Legacy VTK file of the C-alpha trace (Angstrom):
# vtk DataFile Version 3.0
C-alpha trace
ASCII
DATASET POLYDATA
POINTS 106 float
117.659 142.931 52.428
116.998 140.502 49.579
117.576 141.160 46.032
113.717 140.941 45.505
113.013 143.517 47.963
115.719 145.819 46.507
113.922 145.363 43.170
110.510 146.343 44.601
112.027 149.222 46.249
113.344 150.581 42.920
110.240 149.981 41.254
108.384 151.931 43.774
111.119 154.738 43.672
110.966 154.895 39.679
106.891 155.150 39.920
107.274 157.911 42.379
109.898 159.680 40.303
107.884 159.452 37.215
104.834 161.067 38.757
106.821 164.011 40.022
108.524 164.430 36.601
105.026 164.496 35.037
103.913 167.006 37.739
106.665 169.253 36.815
106.442 168.950 33.244
102.570 169.734 33.402
103.533 172.721 35.318
105.806 174.272 32.997
103.426 173.708 30.487
100.753 175.458 32.429
103.273 178.237 33.059
103.974 178.680 29.292
100.461 178.763 28.315
99.561 181.393 31.172
102.611 183.570 29.800
101.400 183.297 26.223
97.630 184.390 27.285
99.283 187.282 29.069
101.185 188.721 26.094
98.339 188.061 23.841
96.092 189.963 26.219
98.546 192.790 26.654
99.046 193.177 23.004
95.375 193.492 22.178
95.243 196.239 25.157
98.267 198.225 23.652
96.373 198.194 20.253
93.239 199.167 21.862
94.952 202.237 23.481
96.429 203.246 20.129
93.098 202.835 18.436
91.152 204.671 21.064
93.718 207.738 20.782
93.196 207.558 16.774
96.823 206.370 16.145
97.635 203.289 14.209
99.311 200.871 16.424
102.685 199.562 15.545
103.191 195.644 15.238
105.941 194.632 17.301
105.585 191.199 18.375
106.866 188.595 15.828
104.521 185.777 15.196
101.521 187.522 16.519
98.391 188.707 14.424
96.456 191.707 15.417
93.686 193.458 13.698
91.706 196.280 14.456
87.906 196.750 13.468
86.028 200.028 13.463
82.063 200.207 13.374
80.055 203.262 13.820
77.026 202.492 15.651
73.611 204.063 14.948
73.704 205.765 18.502
76.856 207.935 17.688
79.221 205.663 19.634
82.127 203.863 17.816
82.648 200.266 18.610
86.606 199.178 18.446
87.474 195.657 18.319
91.086 194.351 18.582
91.595 190.740 17.878
95.247 189.448 18.312
96.062 185.601 17.549
99.267 184.152 18.894
101.772 181.812 17.083
100.012 178.780 18.593
96.454 180.036 17.441
95.229 181.443 20.896
92.702 184.207 19.866
91.452 187.172 22.182
89.150 190.008 21.146
89.042 193.272 22.910
85.889 195.339 22.539
85.320 199.051 23.614
82.706 201.580 22.774
84.100 205.134 22.231
82.113 208.318 22.055
83.875 210.398 19.550
82.329 213.573 20.367
83.403 213.552 23.824
86.998 212.623 22.721
87.120 215.344 20.279
85.741 218.177 22.333
82.262 218.648 20.388
LINES 1 107
106 0 1 2 3 4 5 6 7 8 9 10 11 12 13 14 15 16 17 18 19 20 21 22 23 24 25 26 27 28 29 30 31 32 33 34 35 36 37 38 39 40 41 42 43 44 45 46 47 48 49 50 51 52 53 54 55 56 57 58 59 60 61 62 63 64 65 66 67 68 69 70 71 72 73 74 75 76 77 78 79 80 81 82 83 84 85 86 87 88 89 90 91 92 93 94 95 96 97 98 99 100 101 102 103 104 105
């Protein structure tokens, strides 16, 4: 094996290693994004459950912003909208129609 062959082999191995490191970095970013999305959706669902039961949800996640909007529709249903924004700006809105007459037993 000559010095030139050894250098070519090192370059080829370096390019391959760089590709693998890029793949692992991209996979780690994708896992972090998925975890953030899952936490955002779960936080919206917990706020929706509290709002559906008529309770005021407690804000427990530092950095996340949750807002709850309520609108009574002409058909007697109430539309609840829970919007959650993550620290990096990912926004998710969950909407639900609630029949208050059935819930209160009227």
